[in-house]
C-alpha positions in Angstrom: -5.8 -10.9 -10.5 -4.9 -9.4 -7.1 -2.1 -12.0 -6.6 -0.5 -11.2 -10.0 -0.9 -7.4 -9.5 0.5 -7.5 -5.9 3.6 -9.6 -6.9 4.3 -7.6 -10.0 4.0 -4.1 -8.4 5.9 -5.1 -5.3 8.7 -6.7 -7.3 9.0 -3.8 -9.7 9.2 -1.4 -6.8 11.6 -3.2 -4.6 13.7 -5.5 -6.9 17.4 -5.2 -5.8 16.7 -4.0 -2.3 17.5 -7.4 -0.8 18.7 -10.8 -1.9 16.7 -12.8 -4.4 16.0 -15.3 -1.7 14.6 -12.7 0.7 12.5 -11.2 -2.1 11.1 -14.6 -3.1 10.4 -15.5 0.6 8.5 -12.2 1.1 6.4 -12.6 -2.0 5.6 -16.2 -1.3 4.6 -15.5 2.3 2.9 -12.1 1.9 1.1 -12.5 -1.4 0.2 -16.2 -1.5 -3.4 -16.7 -2.8 -4.6 -18.0 0.6 -3.2 -15.0 2.4 -4.8 -12.6 0.0 -8.1 -14.5 0.3 -8.0 -14.0 4.1 -7.2 -10.3 3.7 -10.1 -9.9 1.3 -12.4 -11.7 3.7 -11.4 -9.5 6.7 -14.2 -7.0 7.4 -11.6 -4.5 8.7 -9.8 -4.3 5.4 -10.8 -2.9 2.0 -9.1 -3.3 -1.4 -9.6 -1.0 -4.4 -8.3 -1.8 -7.9 -8.0 0.8 -10.7 -9.0 -0.6 -14.0 -8.3 1.2 -17.3 -11.5 2.2 -19.0 -10.6 3.0 -22.6 -8.5 1.9 -25.5 -7.0 -1.4 -26.2 -6.2 -2.0 -22.5 -9.8 -1.5 -21.4 -10.3 -3.5 -18.2 -6.5 -3.8 -17.5 -5.7 -3.5 -13.8 -3.3 -0.5 -13.4 -2.9 -0.4 -9.6 -4.4 -1.1 -6.3 -4.7 0.0 -2.7 -5.4 -1.7 0.6 -6.9 0.1 3.6 -7.0 -1.3 7.2 -9.3 -0.3 10.1 -9.5 -1.4 13.7 -7.6 -4.5 14.5 -6.4 -5.1 10.9 -4.0 -2.2 11.3 -0.3 -3.1 11.7 0.2 -0.5 14.4 -2.1 1.0 17.0 -2.3 4.6 16.0 -5.3 5.5 18.1 -9.1 5.0 17.8 -9.6 7.5 14.9 -7.0 6.1 12.6 -7.0 4.3 9.3 -4.0 2.6 7.8 -3.2 2.8 4.1 -1.2 -0.4 4.0 -0.6 -0.7 0.2 -0.8 1.7 -2.7 0.9 0.4 -5.8 0.7 1.4 -9.5 2.0 -0.7 -12.3 5.2 0.6 -13.8 3.7 1.4 -17.2 1.0 3.6 -15.6 3.1 5.6 -13.1 3.0 9.4 -13.5 -0.6 9.4 -14.8 -2.2 10.5 -11.6 -3.6 7.1 -10.6 -1.8 7.2 -7.2 -3.4 10.6 -6.5 -6.8 9.1 -7.4 -6.3 6.3 -5.0 -5.0 8.6 -2.3 -8.1 10.9 -2.7 -10.3 7.8 -2.4 -8.4 6.8 0.8 -9.0 10.2 2.3 -12.6 10.2 1.3 -13.1 6.8 2.8 -11.6 8.0 6.1 -13.9 11.0 6.1 -17.0 8.8 5.4 -16.1 6.7 8.4 -15.6 9.8 10.6 -11.9 9.1 11.2 -9.4 11.8 11.8 -6.1 10.3 10.8 -4.6 8.3 7.9 -1.2 6.7 8.4 1.1 4.4 6.4 4.6 2.8 6.4 7.1 3.6 3.7 10.5 2.1 3.2 13.1 4.6 4.5 15.0 4.5 1.1 11.9 4.8 -1.2 12.5 8.4 -2.2 9.7 8.6 -4.8 7.1 7.3 -2.4 8.3 9.5 0.4 8.0 12.6 -1.9 4.6 11.5 -3.0 3.3 11.1 0.5 4.9 14.3 1.7 3.3 16.1 -1.2 -0.1 14.8 0.0 0.4 16.2 3.5 1.9 13.2 5.3 4.6 13.8 7.9 6.9 11.3 9.6 5.7 10.3 13.0 7.9 7.3 13.8 9.3 4.1 12.4 9.0 0.3 12.7 10.8 -2.8 11.5 9.7 -4.3 8.2 10.9 -7.8 7.2 11.5 -8.5 3.6 12.1 -12.2 3.9 14.9 -12.5 6.5 16.1 -8.9 5.8 15.2 -6.5 8.5 14.5 -3.1 7.1 13.1 0.2 8.4 9.8 1.7 7.4 9.0 5.3 8.3 5.6 5.8 9.7 3.9 8.8 8.2 0.5 10.3 9.0 -1.8 13.1 8.2 -5.1 14.4 9.5 -8.2 14.0 7.4 
């Protein structure tokens, strides 16, 4: 389920942002079932999946989020930091407040762990995501390279206090 959800939401979000070969390479390397199994087994990572709970689509996964702590984080943002590495909502369910629910859960998780900062990387040209994160109090604090296949892109690093 996580494999299918990851591939679908990533592809829907970033289709057309690089060549088909680079997209395919990224999806095959980043969301392969063994890779996801290793991520799920990492004690410094947590996954949350939103399932619909009413109507004909009851039990349907609508989106997911991945949080990283300690050495699982992609960047060293200090001892009190937590990375929100992935937050994706399926296309049919965007605009329903599910992203906000996941964000609130991320912030609650950071508070419960007595952390003081949540940070994330967002593609520099993903305007909807940048607006979403800015609206949740995140500010740009840097940038790093993000490889989609062999295509070097730039992710803005954004952070906020908890």
